[in-house]
mmCIF file as Biopython writes it, N, C-alpha, C and O atoms, coordinates in Angstrom:
data_model
#
loop_
_atom_site.group_PDB
_atom_site.id
_atom_site.type_symbol
_atom_site.label_atom_id
_atom_site.label_alt_id
_atom_site.label_comp_id
_atom_site.label_asym_id
_atom_site.label_entity_id
_atom_site.label_seq_id
_atom_site.pdbx_PDB_ins_code
_atom_site.Cartn_x
_atom_site.Cartn_y
_atom_site.Cartn_z
_atom_site.occupancy
_atom_site.B_iso_or_equiv
_atom_site.auth_seq_id
_atom_site.auth_asym_id
_atom_site.pdbx_PDB_model_num
ATOM 1   N N  . MET A ? 1  ? -40.389 -21.056 38.656 1.0 0.0 1  A 1 
ATOM 2   C CA . MET A ? 1  ? -40.364 -20.492 37.328 1.0 0.0 1  A 1 
ATOM 3   C C  . MET A ? 1  ? -40.789 -21.549 36.321 1.0 0.0 1  A 1 
ATOM 4   O O  . MET A ? 1  ? -40.336 -22.692 36.379 1.0 0.0 1  A 1 
ATOM 5   N N  . ILE A ? 2  ? -41.652 -21.165 35.409 1.0 0.0 2  A 1 
ATOM 6   C CA . ILE A ? 2  ? -42.126 -22.082 34.391 1.0 0.0 2  A 1 
ATOM 7   C C  . ILE A ? 2  ? -41.137 -22.069 33.234 1.0 0.0 2  A 1 
ATOM 8   O O  . ILE A ? 2  ? -40.764 -21.006 32.736 1.0 0.0 2  A 1 
ATOM 9   N N  . ASN A ? 3  ? -40.716 -23.254 32.811 1.0 0.0 3  A 1 
ATOM 10  C CA . ASN A ? 3  ? -39.778 -23.362 31.699 1.0 0.0 3  A 1 
ATOM 11  C C  . ASN A ? 3  ? -40.569 -23.308 30.402 1.0 0.0 3  A 1 
ATOM 12  O O  . ASN A ? 3  ? -41.170 -24.305 30.002 1.0 0.0 3  A 1 
ATOM 13  N N  . THR A ? 4  ? -40.575 -22.163 29.742 1.0 0.0 4  A 1 
ATOM 14  C CA . THR A ? 4  ? -41.337 -22.009 28.515 1.0 0.0 4  A 1 
ATOM 15  C C  . THR A ? 4  ? -40.402 -21.881 27.320 1.0 0.0 4  A 1 
ATOM 16  O O  . THR A ? 4  ? -39.242 -21.492 27.453 1.0 0.0 4  A 1 
ATOM 17  N N  . THR A ? 5  ? -40.930 -22.215 26.162 1.0 0.0 5  A 1 
ATOM 18  C CA . THR A ? 5  ? -40.172 -22.033 24.939 1.0 0.0 5  A 1 
ATOM 19  C C  . THR A ? 5  ? -40.883 -20.993 24.086 1.0 0.0 5  A 1 
ATOM 20  O O  . THR A ? 5  ? -42.091 -20.787 24.196 1.0 0.0 5  A 1 
ATOM 21  N N  . ILE A ? 6  ? -40.107 -20.351 23.242 1.0 0.0 6  A 1 
ATOM 22  C CA . ILE A ? 6  ? -40.670 -19.373 22.323 1.0 0.0 6  A 1 
ATOM 23  C C  . ILE A ? 6  ? -40.385 -19.820 20.895 1.0 0.0 6  A 1 
ATOM 24  O O  . ILE A ? 6  ? -39.473 -20.608 20.644 1.0 0.0 6  A 1 
ATOM 25  N N  . ASN A ? 7  ? -41.173 -19.308 19.977 1.0 0.0 7  A 1 
ATOM 26  C CA . ASN A ? 7  ? -41.030 -19.632 18.563 1.0 0.0 7  A 1 
ATOM 27  C C  . ASN A ? 7  ? -40.377 -18.470 17.843 1.0 0.0 7  A 1 
ATOM 28  O O  . ASN A ? 7  ? -40.681 -17.308 18.112 1.0 0.0 7  A 1 
ATOM 29  N N  . LEU A ? 8  ? -39.481 -18.789 16.929 1.0 0.0 8  A 1 
ATOM 30  C CA . LEU A ? 8  ? -38.820 -17.786 16.125 1.0 0.0 8  A 1 
ATOM 31  C C  . LEU A ? 8  ? -38.497 -18.389 14.769 1.0 0.0 8  A 1 
ATOM 32  O O  . LEU A ? 8  ? -38.687 -19.586 14.551 1.0 0.0 8  A 1 
ATOM 33  N N  . THR A ? 9  ? -38.011 -17.565 13.865 1.0 0.0 9  A 1 
ATOM 34  C CA . THR A ? 9  ? -37.626 -18.031 12.536 1.0 0.0 9  A 1 
ATOM 35  C C  . THR A ? 9  ? -36.161 -17.713 12.323 1.0 0.0 9  A 1 
ATOM 36  O O  . THR A ? 9  ? -35.729 -16.576 12.509 1.0 0.0 9  A 1 
ATOM 37  N N  . VAL A ? 10 ? -35.392 -18.730 11.929 1.0 0.0 10 A 1 
ATOM 38  C CA . VAL A ? 10 ? -33.969 -18.551 11.637 1.0 0.0 10 A 1 
ATOM 39  C C  . VAL A ? 10 ? -33.730 -19.040 10.210 1.0 0.0 10 A 1 
ATOM 40  O O  . VAL A ? 10 ? -33.935 -20.215 9.903  1.0 0.0 10 A 1 
ATOM 41  N N  . ASN A ? 11 ? -33.304 -18.145 9.363  1.0 0.0 11 A 1 
ATOM 42  C CA . ASN A ? 11 ? -33.041 -18.470 7.956  1.0 0.0 11 A 1 
ATOM 43  C C  . ASN A ? 11 ? -34.244 -19.152 7.303  1.0 0.0 11 A 1 
ATOM 44  O O  . ASN A ? 11 ? -34.094 -20.110 6.545  1.0 0.0 11 A 1 
ATOM 45  N N  . GLY A ? 12 ? -35.434 -18.644 7.610  1.0 0.0 12 A 1 
ATOM 46  C CA . GLY A ? 12 ? -36.651 -19.146 7.002  1.0 0.0 12 A 1 
ATOM 47  C C  . GLY A ? 12 ? -37.199 -20.423 7.625  1.0 0.0 12 A 1 
ATOM 48  O O  . GLY A ? 12 ? -38.232 -20.927 7.184  1.0 0.0 12 A 1 
ATOM 49  N N  . GLN A ? 13 ? -36.530 -20.950 8.634  1.0 0.0 13 A 1 
ATOM 50  C CA . GLN A ? 13 ? -36.949 -22.188 9.289  1.0 0.0 13 A 1 
ATOM 51  C C  . GLN A ? 13 ? -37.523 -21.882 10.663 1.0 0.0 13 A 1 
ATOM 52  O O  . GLN A ? 13 ? -36.965 -21.078 11.410 1.0 0.0 13 A 1 
ATOM 53  N N  . ASP A ? 14 ? -38.639 -22.524 10.996 1.0 0.0 14 A 1 
ATOM 54  C CA . ASP A ? 14 ? -39.199 -22.372 12.332 1.0 0.0 14 A 1 
ATOM 55  C C  . ASP A ? 14 ? -38.281 -23.036 13.346 1.0 0.0 14 A 1 
ATOM 56  O O  . ASP A ? 14 ? -37.824 -24.161 13.143 1.0 0.0 14 A 1 
ATOM 57  N N  . GLN A ? 15 ? -38.019 -22.336 14.429 1.0 0.0 15 A 1 
ATOM 58  C CA . GLN A ? 15 ? -37.161 -22.838 15.504 1.0 0.0 15 A 1 
ATOM 59  C C  . GLN A ? 15 ? -37.830 -22.541 16.833 1.0 0.0 15 A 1 
ATOM 60  O O  . GLN A ? 15 ? -38.756 -21.733 16.910 1.0 0.0 15 A 1 
ATOM 61  N N  . GLN A ? 16 ? -37.355 -23.198 17.871 1.0 0.0 16 A 1 
ATOM 62  C CA . GLN A ? 16 ? -37.788 -22.899 19.230 1.0 0.0 16 A 1 
ATOM 63  C C  . GLN A ? 16 ? -36.546 -22.774 20.099 1.0 0.0 16 A 1 
ATOM 64  O O  . GLN A ? 16 ? -35.512 -23.387 19.835 1.0 0.0 16 A 1 
ATOM 65  N N  . CYS A ? 17 ? -36.678 -21.964 21.141 1.0 0.0 17 A 1 
ATOM 66  C CA . CYS A ? 17 ? -35.612 -21.861 22.129 1.0 0.0 17 A 1 
ATOM 67  C C  . CYS A ? 17 ? -36.249 -21.509 23.465 1.0 0.0 17 A 1 
ATOM 68  O O  . CYS A ? 17 ? -37.390 -21.048 23.505 1.0 0.0 17 A 1 
ATOM 69  N N  . PRO A ? 18 ? -35.533 -21.719 24.543 1.0 0.0 18 A 1 
ATOM 70  C CA . PRO A ? 18 ? -36.072 -21.330 25.850 1.0 0.0 18 A 1 
ATOM 71  C C  . PRO A ? 18 ? -36.289 -19.826 25.929 1.0 0.0 18 A 1 
ATOM 72  O O  . PRO A ? 18 ? -35.519 -19.053 25.360 1.0 0.0 18 A 1 
ATOM 73  N N  . ALA A ? 19 ? -37.321 -19.417 26.624 1.0 0.0 19 A 1 
ATOM 74  C CA . ALA A ? 19 ? -37.550 -17.997 26.865 1.0 0.0 19 A 1 
ATOM 75  C C  . ALA A ? 19 ? -36.323 -17.417 27.565 1.0 0.0 19 A 1 
ATOM 76  O O  . ALA A ? 19 ? -35.629 -18.120 28.300 1.0 0.0 19 A 1 
ATOM 77  N N  . GLU A ? 20 ? -36.063 -16.143 27.334 1.0 0.0 20 A 1 
ATOM 78  C CA . GLU A ? 20 ? -34.946 -15.418 27.945 1.0 0.0 20 A 1 
ATOM 79  C C  . GLU A ? 20 ? -33.581 -15.841 27.397 1.0 0.0 20 A 1 
ATOM 80  O O  . GLU A ? 20 ? -32.563 -15.577 28.036 1.0 0.0 20 A 1 
ATOM 81  N N  . THR A ? 21 ? -33.536 -16.488 26.233 1.0 0.0 21 A 1 
ATOM 82  C CA . THR A ? 21 ? -32.262 -16.878 25.634 1.0 0.0 21 A 1 
ATOM 83  C C  . THR A ? 21 ? -31.576 -15.657 25.031 1.0 0.0 21 A 1 
ATOM 84  O O  . THR A ? 21 ? -32.198 -14.878 24.310 1.0 0.0 21 A 1 
ATOM 85  N N  . LEU A ? 22 ? -30.296 -15.498 25.331 1.0 0.0 22 A 1 
ATOM 86  C CA . LEU A ? 22 ? -29.504 -14.429 24.727 1.0 0.0 22 A 1 
ATOM 87  C C  . LEU A ? 22 ? -29.037 -14.874 23.344 1.0 0.0 22 A 1 
ATOM 88  O O  . LEU A ? 22 ? -28.850 -16.066 23.099 1.0 0.0 22 A 1 
ATOM 89  N N  . LEU A ? 23 ? -28.851 -13.919 22.451 1.0 0.0 23 A 1 
ATOM 90  C CA . LEU A ? 23 ? -28.477 -14.219 21.079 1.0 0.0 23 A 1 
ATOM 91  C C  . LEU A ? 23 ? -27.233 -15.107 20.963 1.0 0.0 23 A 1 
ATOM 92  O O  . LEU A ? 23 ? -27.271 -16.082 20.212 1.0 0.0 23 A 1 
ATOM 93  N N  . PRO A ? 24 ? -26.129 -14.819 21.672 1.0 0.0 24 A 1 
ATOM 94  C CA . PRO A ? 24 ? -24.962 -15.701 21.540 1.0 0.0 24 A 1 
ATOM 95  C C  . PRO A ? 24 ? -25.268 -17.151 21.960 1.0 0.0 24 A 1 
ATOM 96  O O  . PRO A ? 24 ? -24.731 -18.093 21.378 1.0 0.0 24 A 1 
ATOM 97  N N  . ASP A ? 25 ? -26.131 -17.323 22.970 1.0 0.0 25 A 1 
ATOM 98  C CA . ASP A ? 25 ? -26.496 -18.675 23.404 1.0 0.0 25 A 1 
ATOM 99  C C  . ASP A ? 25 ? -27.323 -19.382 22.333 1.0 0.0 25 A 1 
ATOM 100 O O  . ASP A ? 25 ? -27.169 -20.583 22.115 1.0 0.0 25 A 1 
ATOM 101 N N  . LEU A ? 26 ? -28.200 -18.631 21.666 1.0 0.0 26 A 1 
ATOM 102 C CA . LEU A ? 26 ? -28.985 -19.220 20.588 1.0 0.0 26 A 1 
ATOM 103 C C  . LEU A ? 26 ? -28.070 -19.709 19.469 1.0 0.0 26 A 1 
ATOM 104 O O  . LEU A ? 26 ? -28.261 -20.808 18.947 1.0 0.0 26 A 1 
ATOM 105 N N  . LEU A ? 27 ? -27.095 -18.913 19.106 1.0 0.0 27 A 1 
ATOM 106 C CA . LEU A ? 27 ? -26.161 -19.323 18.056 1.0 0.0 27 A 1 
ATOM 107 C C  . LEU A ? 27 ? -25.460 -20.619 18.422 1.0 0.0 27 A 1 
ATOM 108 O O  . LEU A ? 27 ? -25.300 -21.504 17.582 1.0 0.0 27 A 1 
ATOM 109 N N  . LEU A ? 28 ? -25.047 -20.730 19.663 1.0 0.0 28 A 1 
ATOM 110 C CA . LEU A ? 28 ? -24.390 -21.964 20.109 1.0 0.0 28 A 1 
ATOM 111 C C  . LEU A ? 28 ? -25.352 -23.143 20.078 1.0 0.0 28 A 1 
ATOM 112 O O  . LEU A ? 28 ? -24.964 -24.250 19.705 1.0 0.0 28 A 1 
ATOM 113 N N  . GLN A ? 29 ? -26.615 -22.914 20.469 1.0 0.0 29 A 1 
ATOM 114 C CA . GLN A ? 29 ? -27.622 -23.981 20.414 1.0 0.0 29 A 1 
ATOM 115 C C  . GLN A ? 29 ? -27.820 -24.466 18.982 1.0 0.0 29 A 1 
ATOM 116 O O  . GLN A ? 29 ? -28.073 -25.647 18.744 1.0 0.0 29 A 1 
ATOM 117 N N  . LEU A ? 30 ? -27.702 -23.538 18.031 1.0 0.0 30 A 1 
ATOM 118 C CA . LEU A ? 30 ? -27.873 -23.872 16.617 1.0 0.0 30 A 1 
ATOM 119 C C  . LEU A ? 30 ? -26.573 -24.378 15.982 1.0 0.0 30 A 1 
ATOM 120 O O  . LEU A ? 30 ? -26.509 -24.603 14.773 1.0 0.0 30 A 1 
ATOM 121 N N  . LYS A ? 31 ? -25.539 -24.556 16.815 1.0 0.0 31 A 1 
ATOM 122 C CA . LYS A ? 31 ? -24.239 -25.045 16.386 1.0 0.0 31 A 1 
ATOM 123 C C  . LYS A ? 31 ? -23.584 -24.121 15.352 1.0 0.0 31 A 1 
ATOM 124 O O  . LYS A ? 31 ? -22.960 -24.571 14.392 1.0 0.0 31 A 1 
ATOM 125 N N  . MET A ? 32 ? -23.749 -22.813 15.584 1.0 0.0 32 A 1 
ATOM 126 C CA . MET A ? 32 ? -23.116 -21.810 14.742 1.0 0.0 32 A 1 
ATOM 127 C C  . MET A ? 32 ? -22.028 -21.120 15.550 1.0 0.0 32 A 1 
ATOM 128 O O  . MET A ? 32 ? -22.209 -20.843 16.735 1.0 0.0 32 A 1 
ATOM 129 N N  . ASN A ? 33 ? -20.904 -20.844 14.912 1.0 0.0 33 A 1 
ATOM 130 C CA . ASN A ? 33 ? -19.807 -20.170 15.577 1.0 0.0 33 A 1 
ATOM 131 C C  . ASN A ? 33 ? -20.076 -18.664 15.553 1.0 0.0 33 A 1 
ATOM 132 O O  . ASN A ? 33 ? -20.060 -18.057 14.482 1.0 0.0 33 A 1 
ATOM 133 N N  . PRO A ? 34 ? -20.322 -18.050 16.714 1.0 0.0 34 A 1 
ATOM 134 C CA . PRO A ? 34 ? -20.625 -16.619 16.750 1.0 0.0 34 A 1 
ATOM 135 C C  . PRO A ? 34 ? -19.548 -15.744 16.119 1.0 0.0 34 A 1 
ATOM 136 O O  . PRO A ? 34 ? -19.838 -14.627 15.689 1.0 0.0 34 A 1 
ATOM 137 N N  . GLN A ? 35 ? -18.317 -16.228 16.057 1.0 0.0 35 A 1 
ATOM 138 C CA . GLN A ? 35 ? -17.226 -15.438 15.482 1.0 0.0 35 A 1 
ATOM 139 C C  . GLN A ? 35 ? -17.263 -15.419 13.954 1.0 0.0 35 A 1 
ATOM 140 O O  . GLN A ? 35 ? -16.592 -14.600 13.325 1.0 0.0 35 A 1 
ATOM 141 N N  . LEU A ? 36 ? -18.057 -16.333 13.350 1.0 0.0 36 A 1 
ATOM 142 C CA . LEU A ? 36 ? -18.031 -16.478 11.895 1.0 0.0 36 A 1 
ATOM 143 C C  . LEU A ? 36 ? -19.368 -16.180 11.233 1.0 0.0 36 A 1 
ATOM 144 O O  . LEU A ? 36 ? -19.626 -16.655 10.127 1.0 0.0 36 A 1 
ATOM 145 N N  . VAL A ? 37 ? -20.228 -15.398 11.896 1.0 0.0 37 A 1 
ATOM 146 C CA . VAL A ? 37 ? -21.526 -15.094 11.311 1.0 0.0 37 A 1 
ATOM 147 C C  . VAL A ? 37 ? -21.831 -13.605 11.400 1.0 0.0 37 A 1 
ATOM 148 O O  . VAL A ? 37 ? -21.271 -12.880 12.222 1.0 0.0 37 A 1 
ATOM 149 N N  . ALA A ? 38 ? -22.734 -13.176 10.532 1.0 0.0 38 A 1 
ATOM 150 C CA . ALA A ? 38 ? -23.342 -11.847 10.592 1.0 0.0 38 A 1 
ATOM 151 C C  . ALA A ? 38 ? -24.840 -12.086 10.745 1.0 0.0 38 A 1 
ATOM 152 O O  . ALA A ? 38 ? -25.364 -13.082 10.245 1.0 0.0 38 A 1 
ATOM 153 N N  . ILE A ? 39 ? -25.534 -11.176 11.434 1.0 0.0 39 A 1 
ATOM 154 C CA . ILE A ? 39 ? -26.940 -11.404 11.753 1.0 0.0 39 A 1 
ATOM 155 C C  . ILE A ? 39 ? -27.807 -10.230 11.347 1.0 0.0 39 A 1 
ATOM 156 O O  . ILE A ? 39 ? -27.509 -9.071  11.636 1.0 0.0 39 A 1 
ATOM 157 N N  . GLU A ? 40 ? -28.898 -10.572 10.662 1.0 0.0 40 A 1 
ATOM 158 C CA . GLU A ? 40 ? -29.982 -9.623  10.434 1.0 0.0 40 A 1 
ATOM 159 C C  . GLU A ? 40 ? -31.078 -10.004 11.419 1.0 0.0 40 A 1 
ATOM 160 O O  . GLU A ? 40 ? -31.585 -11.125 11.397 1.0 0.0 40 A 1 
ATOM 161 N N  . TYR A ? 41 ? -31.435 -9.061  12.279 1.0 0.0 41 A 1 
ATOM 162 C CA . TYR A ? 41 ? -32.382 -9.311  13.368 1.0 0.0 41 A 1 
ATOM 163 C C  . TYR A ? 41 ? -33.637 -8.499  13.103 1.0 0.0 41 A 1 
ATOM 164 O O  . TYR A ? 41 ? -33.616 -7.270  13.171 1.0 0.0 41 A 1 
ATOM 165 N N  . ASN A ? 42 ? -34.728 -9.185  12.801 1.0 0.0 42 A 1 
ATOM 166 C CA . ASN A ? 42 ? -36.001 -8.531  12.489 1.0 0.0 42 A 1 
ATOM 167 C C  . ASN A ? 42 ? -35.838 -7.457  11.414 1.0 0.0 42 A 1 
ATOM 168 O O  . ASN A ? 42 ? -36.387 -6.361  11.520 1.0 0.0 42 A 1 
ATOM 169 N N  . GLY A ? 43 ? -35.065 -7.801  10.373 1.0 0.0 43 A 1 
ATOM 170 C CA . GLY A ? 43 ? -34.949 -6.929  9.215  1.0 0.0 43 A 1 
ATOM 171 C C  . GLY A ? 43 ? -33.825 -5.924  9.246  1.0 0.0 43 A 1 
ATOM 172 O O  . GLY A ? 43 ? -33.651 -5.172  8.287  1.0 0.0 43 A 1 
ATOM 173 N N  . GLU A ? 44 ? -33.050 -5.887  10.326 1.0 0.0 44 A 1 
ATOM 174 C CA . GLU A ? 44 ? -31.952 -4.933  10.421 1.0 0.0 44 A 1 
ATOM 175 C C  . GLU A ? 44 ? -30.667 -5.636  10.848 1.0 0.0 44 A 1 
ATOM 176 O O  . GLU A ? 44 ? -30.681 -6.541  11.682 1.0 0.0 44 A 1 
ATOM 177 N N  . ILE A ? 45 ? -29.552 -5.197  10.252 1.0 0.0 45 A 1 
ATOM 178 C CA . ILE A ? 45 ? -28.260 -5.751  10.659 1.0 0.0 45 A 1 
ATOM 179 C C  . ILE A ? 45 ? -28.033 -5.407  12.127 1.0 0.0 45 A 1 
ATOM 180 O O  . ILE A ? 45 ? -28.155 -4.252  12.535 1.0 0.0 45 A 1 
ATOM 181 N N  . LEU A ? 46 ? -27.702 -6.428  12.912 1.0 0.0 46 A 1 
ATOM 182 C CA . LEU A ? 46 ? -27.456 -6.218  14.340 1.0 0.0 46 A 1 
ATOM 183 C C  . LEU A ? 46 ? -25.954 -6.249  14.578 1.0 0.0 46 A 1 
ATOM 184 O O  . LEU A ? 46 ? -25.310 -7.281  14.390 1.0 0.0 46 A 1 
ATOM 185 N N  . HIS A ? 47 ? -25.400 -5.121  14.989 1.0 0.0 47 A 1 
ATOM 186 C CA . HIS A ? 47 ? -23.964 -5.038  15.231 1.0 0.0 47 A 1 
ATOM 187 C C  . HIS A ? 47 ? -23.571 -5.929  16.408 1.0 0.0 47 A 1 
ATOM 188 O O  . HIS A ? 47 ? -24.292 -6.050  17.398 1.0 0.0 47 A 1 
ATOM 189 N N  . ARG A ? 48 ? -22.437 -6.527  16.263 1.0 0.0 48 A 1 
ATOM 190 C CA . ARG A ? 48 ? -21.930 -7.517  17.234 1.0 0.0 48 A 1 
ATOM 191 C C  . ARG A ? 48 ? -21.903 -6.980  18.668 1.0 0.0 48 A 1 
ATOM 192 O O  . ARG A ? 48 ? -22.093 -7.752  19.609 1.0 0.0 48 A 1 
ATOM 193 N N  . GLN A ? 49 ? -21.673 -5.695  18.855 1.0 0.0 49 A 1 
ATOM 194 C CA . GLN A ? 49 ? -21.595 -5.132  20.209 1.0 0.0 49 A 1 
ATOM 195 C C  . GLN A ? 49 ? -22.923 -5.291  20.965 1.0 0.0 49 A 1 
ATOM 196 O O  . GLN A ? 49 ? -22.932 -5.274  22.195 1.0 0.0 49 A 1 
ATOM 197 N N  . PHE A ? 50 ? -24.041 -5.446  20.247 1.0 0.0 50 A 1 
ATOM 198 C CA . PHE A ? 50 ? -25.352 -5.572  20.890 1.0 0.0 50 A 1 
ATOM 199 C C  . PHE A ? 50 ? -25.761 -7.023  21.156 1.0 0.0 50 A 1 
ATOM 200 O O  . PHE A ? 50 ? -26.735 -7.265  21.869 1.0 0.0 50 A 1 
ATOM 201 N N  . TRP A ? 51 ? -25.042 -7.975  20.603 1.0 0.0 51 A 1 
ATOM 202 C CA . TRP A ? 51 ? -25.431 -9.379  20.734 1.0 0.0 51 A 1 
ATOM 203 C C  . TRP A ? 51 ? -25.574 -9.830  22.189 1.0 0.0 51 A 1 
ATOM 204 O O  . TRP A ? 51 ? -26.576 -10.460 22.526 1.0 0.0 51 A 1 
ATOM 205 N N  . PRO A ? 52 ? -24.597 -9.526  23.072 1.0 0.0 52 A 1 
ATOM 206 C CA . PRO A ? 52 ? -24.693 -10.048 24.441 1.0 0.0 52 A 1 
ATOM 207 C C  . PRO A ? 52 ? -25.907 -9.537  25.216 1.0 0.0 52 A 1 
ATOM 208 O O  . PRO A ? 52 ? -26.303 -10.151 26.207 1.0 0.0 52 A 1 
ATOM 209 N N  . LYS A ? 53 ? -26.503 -8.425  24.782 1.0 0.0 53 A 1 
ATOM 210 C CA . LYS A ? 53 ? -27.654 -7.856  25.481 1.0 0.0 53 A 1 
ATOM 211 C C  . LYS A ? 53 ? -28.970 -8.174  24.785 1.0 0.0 53 A 1 
ATOM 212 O O  . LYS A ? 53 ? -30.033 -7.799  25.278 1.0 0.0 53 A 1 
ATOM 213 N N  . THR A ? 54 ? -28.915 -8.867  23.636 1.0 0.0 54 A 1 
ATOM 214 C CA . THR A ? 54 ? -30.120 -9.138  22.853 1.0 0.0 54 A 1 
ATOM 215 C C  . THR A ? 54 ? -30.778 -10.417 23.337 1.0 0.0 54 A 1 
ATOM 216 O O  . THR A ? 54 ? -30.218 -11.507 23.218 1.0 0.0 54 A 1 
ATOM 217 N N  . VAL A ? 55 ? -31.983 -10.265 23.887 1.0 0.0 55 A 1 
ATOM 218 C CA . VAL A ? 55 ? -32.765 -11.406 24.365 1.0 0.0 55 A 1 
ATOM 219 C C  . VAL A ? 55 ? -33.752 -11.782 23.260 1.0 0.0 55 A 1 
ATOM 220 O O  . VAL A ? 55 ? -34.510 -10.940 22.779 1.0 0.0 55 A 1 
ATOM 221 N N  . ILE A ? 56 ? -33.735 -13.042 22.869 1.0 0.0 56 A 1 
ATOM 222 C CA . ILE A ? 56 ? -34.626 -13.521 21.814 1.0 0.0 56 A 1 
ATOM 223 C C  . ILE A ? 56 ? -36.072 -13.451 22.311 1.0 0.0 56 A 1 
ATOM 224 O O  . ILE A ? 56 ? -36.383 -13.866 23.427 1.0 0.0 56 A 1 
ATOM 225 N N  . GLN A ? 57 ? -36.951 -12.913 21.450 1.0 0.0 57 A 1 
ATOM 226 C CA . GLN A ? 57 ? -38.362 -12.734 21.793 1.0 0.0 57 A 1 
ATOM 227 C C  . GLN A ? 57 ? -39.242 -13.592 20.883 1.0 0.0 57 A 1 
ATOM 228 O O  . GLN A ? 57 ? -38.839 -13.956 19.778 1.0 0.0 57 A 1 
ATOM 229 N N  . GLU A ? 58 ? -40.428 -13.904 21.353 1.0 0.0 58 A 1 
ATOM 230 C CA . GLU A ? 58 ? -41.403 -14.643 20.560 1.0 0.0 58 A 1 
ATOM 231 C C  . GLU A ? 58 ? -41.592 -13.955 19.202 1.0 0.0 58 A 1 
ATOM 232 O O  . GLU A ? 58 ? -41.824 -12.748 19.136 1.0 0.0 58 A 1 
ATOM 233 N N  . GLY A ? 59 ? -41.490 -14.735 18.126 1.0 0.0 59 A 1 
ATOM 234 C CA . GLY A ? 59 ? -41.746 -14.224 16.791 1.0 0.0 59 A 1 
ATOM 235 C C  . GLY A ? 59 ? -40.575 -13.534 16.118 1.0 0.0 59 A 1 
ATOM 236 O O  . GLY A ? 59 ? -40.720 -13.040 15.000 1.0 0.0 59 A 1 
ATOM 237 N N  . ASP A ? 60 ? -39.407 -13.484 16.769 1.0 0.0 60 A 1 
ATOM 238 C CA . ASP A ? 60 ? -38.251 -12.854 16.138 1.0 0.0 60 A 1 
ATOM 239 C C  . ASP A ? 60 ? -37.904 -13.566 14.830 1.0 0.0 60 A 1 
ATOM 240 O O  . ASP A ? 60 ? -38.137 -14.763 14.665 1.0 0.0 60 A 1 
ATOM 241 N N  . ARG A ? 61 ? -37.339 -12.783 13.907 1.0 0.0 61 A 1 
ATOM 242 C CA . ARG A ? 61 ? -36.874 -13.312 12.623 1.0 0.0 61 A 1 
ATOM 243 C C  . ARG A ? 61 ? -35.388 -13.013 12.488 1.0 0.0 61 A 1 
ATOM 244 O O  . ARG A ? 61 ? -34.971 -11.854 12.510 1.0 0.0 61 A 1 
ATOM 245 N N  . LEU A ? 62 ? -34.607 -14.054 12.349 1.0 0.0 62 A 1 
ATOM 246 C CA . LEU A ? 62 ? -33.167 -13.891 12.187 1.0 0.0 62 A 1 
ATOM 247 C C  . LEU A ? 62 ? -32.719 -14.482 10.865 1.0 0.0 62 A 1 
ATOM 248 O O  . LEU A ? 62 ? -33.163 -15.557 10.461 1.0 0.0 62 A 1 
ATOM 249 N N  . GLU A ? 63 ? -31.835 -13.761 10.203 1.0 0.0 63 A 1 
ATOM 250 C CA . GLU A ? 63 ? -31.110 -14.292 9.053  1.0 0.0 63 A 1 
ATOM 251 C C  . GLU A ? 63 ? -29.662 -14.335 9.488  1.0 0.0 63 A 1 
ATOM 252 O O  . GLU A ? 63 ? -29.071 -13.306 9.813  1.0 0.0 63 A 1 
ATOM 253 N N  . VAL A ? 64 ? -29.092 -15.525 9.494  1.0 0.0 64 A 1 
ATOM 254 C CA . VAL A ? 64 ? -27.712 -15.706 9.938  1.0 0.0 64 A 1 
ATOM 255 C C  . VAL A ? 64 ? -26.883 -16.097 8.725  1.0 0.0 64 A 1 
ATOM 256 O O  . VAL A ? 64 ? -27.137 -17.114 8.081  1.0 0.0 64 A 1 
ATOM 257 N N  . VAL A ? 65 ? -25.888 -15.271 8.425  1.0 0.0 65 A 1 
ATOM 258 C CA . VAL A ? 65 ? -25.040 -15.506 7.263  1.0 0.0 65 A 1 
ATOM 259 C C  . VAL A ? 65 ? -23.659 -15.915 7.761  1.0 0.0 65 A 1 
ATOM 260 O O  . VAL A ? 65 ? -23.048 -15.219 8.572  1.0 0.0 65 A 1 
ATOM 261 N N  . THR A ? 66 ? -23.183 -17.032 7.274  1.0 0.0 66 A 1 
ATOM 262 C CA . THR A ? 66 ? -21.856 -17.521 7.643  1.0 0.0 66 A 1 
ATOM 263 C C  . THR A ? 66 ? -20.803 -16.872 6.760  1.0 0.0 66 A 1 
ATOM 264 O O  . THR A ? 66 ? -20.948 -16.803 5.540  1.0 0.0 66 A 1 
ATOM 265 N N  . ILE A ? 67 ? -19.766 -16.409 7.386  1.0 0.0 67 A 1 
ATOM 266 C CA . ILE A ? 67 ? -18.637 -15.823 6.658  1.0 0.0 67 A 1 
ATOM 267 C C  . ILE A ? 67 ? -17.764 -16.952 6.164  1.0 0.0 67 A 1 
ATOM 268 O O  . ILE A ? 67 ? -17.303 -17.787 6.943  1.0 0.0 67 A 1 
ATOM 269 N N  . VAL A ? 68 ? -17.540 -16.972 4.858  1.0 0.0 68 A 1 
ATOM 270 C CA . VAL A ? 68 ? -16.744 -18.041 4.251  1.0 0.0 68 A 1 
ATOM 271 C C  . VAL A ? 68 ? -15.468 -17.442 3.676  1.0 0.0 68 A 1 
ATOM 272 O O  . VAL A ? 68 ? -15.498 -16.510 2.872  1.0 0.0 68 A 1 
ATOM 273 N N  . GLY A ? 69 ? -14.358 -18.000 4.111  1.0 0.0 69 A 1 
ATOM 274 C CA . GLY A ? 69 ? -13.080 -17.545 3.579  1.0 0.0 69 A 1 
ATOM 275 C C  . GLY A ? 69 ? -12.732 -18.335 2.332  1.0 0.0 69 A 1 
ATOM 276 O O  . GLY A ? 69 ? -13.239 -19.437 2.122  1.0 0.0 69 A 1 
ATOM 277 N N  . GLY A ? 70 ? -11.900 -17.791 1.539  1.0 0.0 70 A 1 
ATOM 278 C CA . GLY A ? 70 ? -11.490 -18.501 0.335  1.0 0.0 70 A 1 
ATOM 279 C C  . GLY A ? 70 ? -10.516 -17.662 -0.449 1.0 0.0 70 A 1 
ATOM 280 O O  . GLY A ? 70 ? -10.109 -16.577 -0.034 1.0 0.0 70 A 1 
ATOM 281 N N  . GLY A ? 71 ? -10.160 -18.187 -1.576 1.0 0.0 71 A 1 
ATOM 282 C CA . GLY A ? 71 ? -9.224  -17.417 -2.376 1.0 0.0 71 A 1 
ATOM 283 C C  . GLY A ? 71 ? -9.035  -18.019 -3.724 1.0 0.0 71 A 1 
ATOM 284 O O  . GLY A ? 71 ? -8.272  -17.492 -4.534 1.0 0.0 71 A 1 
#
């Protein structure tokens, strides 16, 4: 198997990840806590139940918003 990388955009920044990367693994690679973020995937909010089955594809666009607590 050839180890290839794909290009994607996360929060307006060009990123790369290994082909066949699942969304939760990408978040961990980016040092983001999957429990504390919301994701817009290619222009649509992606519900958390779909994350484990979402394979990152070449050219994907993600907006990752961190949930901030406060008071």
